[in-house]
N, C-alpha and C positions, 0 to 999 in steps of 0.2 A: 761693218762688212765682215770683219774677222769672226765675230760671234756667229753670224749667219752661216758662214762657211764651215765653222766648226760644228754647228748643229746639224747641217746637212750631212757632213761626214759621220758624225756620231750616230745619226739615225741608221747608217748602213753597217755599223760595227755590230757583229752578232752579240746577243745578250750574254752568251756563254763567256765572252772575253772577260767580263768583270768577275766571273766566278772562279777563274783559274788561279795559279800561283802568282805571287806579286810580280815576278819577272815577266810573265805573260801579260798581266794587266798593264805594266809599264810599256811593254812593246806595243800593245793595242793603242794606248794613249799616244805614243810617239807616231805610230802610223796614222792615227786620226789627225794629229797636228800637222804632219807632213802633207796629208791630203788637203787639209784646210788651207795650208800655205799655197799649195798648187792652185786650188780654186780661187783664192784671193788674188794671186798673181795673174791668172787668166782673166779674172774680172777687171783688174786694173788695166791690163793690156787692152781689152775691149773698150774700156772707157777712154783710155789714152788715144786709141785709134779714132774713136768718134770725136774726141776733142780736136785732134789734128785735122780731121775732115771739115768740121765746122769752122775751124780757124782759117782754112784755105777758102772756104765759101765767103767768109767775112772779109778776107783780104781782097778777093776778086770783086766783091760788091763795094769795097771802100767803106765798110761799116766801122767808122772810127771808134765809136763808143764801145761796140762789141769787142773790137780788137784790144782796146785798153783794159776792158773788164777781164780779159784772159790772164792778166798779170797779178802776181801775189800782192796783196794790199800792204805788206811790210816793205815792198820794193823788190827789185830784181837786179841780178848781176847781168850786165850786158858786155859781151866780149866779141871780138872779131877784128881782123886786119891788124893784129898786134896791139890791140888796145883792150883795157879792162876798166869798167866803172860800175859803181853801184848807184842805181837811180831809185829814188823814192817814188811810190805809186802816183802821187799827184803830178810829178814831173813826167812820168810815162804817159799819163792821161793827157796832159797838156801837149806833149809831143805829137801824139796821134790826132789831137784836135786842131793843131796848128798847121800853117801852110808848108812847113818844112817836110812833112810826110805826105807823099802822094801815092795813091793806090796804084797797083801794077796794071798794065794793060792786059797782062795774062799772068797766071800763076798756077804752078802745079808742084806737089810734093813728088819726090822720087826716092825709091829704095829706103823708106823709113823702117827703122828697127826700133824695137821697144824692149828695154831691159828693166825688170823690177829693181828698185833701189830701196825697198822696205815696204811695210804695209800700206803706206800712204804716199809713195813716191815712185815715179817712173822716169827713166832716162830715155829720151828720144834722140836718135842719130840718123842722119840721112842727108839728102840733097833737096834743093828746090830750084825751079826755073822761074825767073822773074822777068817778065816782059815789060820794057819801058815804053812810054808813049812815043809816038813818032815812027813806029814801025821798025825800030832797031831790033836786031836779033836778040831773043831772050838770053839772059846770062844764067849760068849755073853757079850756085852757091852751096857750100857745105853748111850743115845745120846741126846743132846740138842743143837740147833743152833738158832741164830738170823740171818736171811737173810735180808739184806737191799738193796734197789735199789741204784745202783751207775752207772752212765753213761748208764742208761737205762736197766741195767741187775741186777738180784739179785746176791748178793755176801755174803760170810760168814763174819760176824762182830764179832760173839762170837760163840765158839764151846766148848762143854763139852763132853768128852768121858771118861767113867769110867767103869772099870771092876768090877766084884763081889769081895767083900773083901775076903781075905783068911780066912778060918775057923780054 
């Protein structure tokens, strides 16, 4: 992705930039690198937005295998409600396959923000509404995730889901 972004930007840099004094050449390279970084960050954000939209669809559909496949194969940090644990990917897969996880009756992301965290990582922060079975009022949770590129795809490496504290 980085090479493609740099090539796209380099194609727009005037040919004369390479013929000037060294400081002008260095400035042109810095400008091209900055533009490549911006293109890469925008592409990662678009990819992360699509990732989160598909994730919501899979949650609503109760697609257990697809949900588990969204996690980093090295494992993931799970946080929330004052707890922290690292879970290996087979344990994550087994959790979503087992009876302890039930799909939501309704689900929607709210106010998601995307922050680049490097060339192959995006932090996602926002809220979600989870509707439980039985017609109970959906609950709002805060959400934070670190998505990292693995085998060419974004995957969840860290996830924090926390409900509002009891009053």
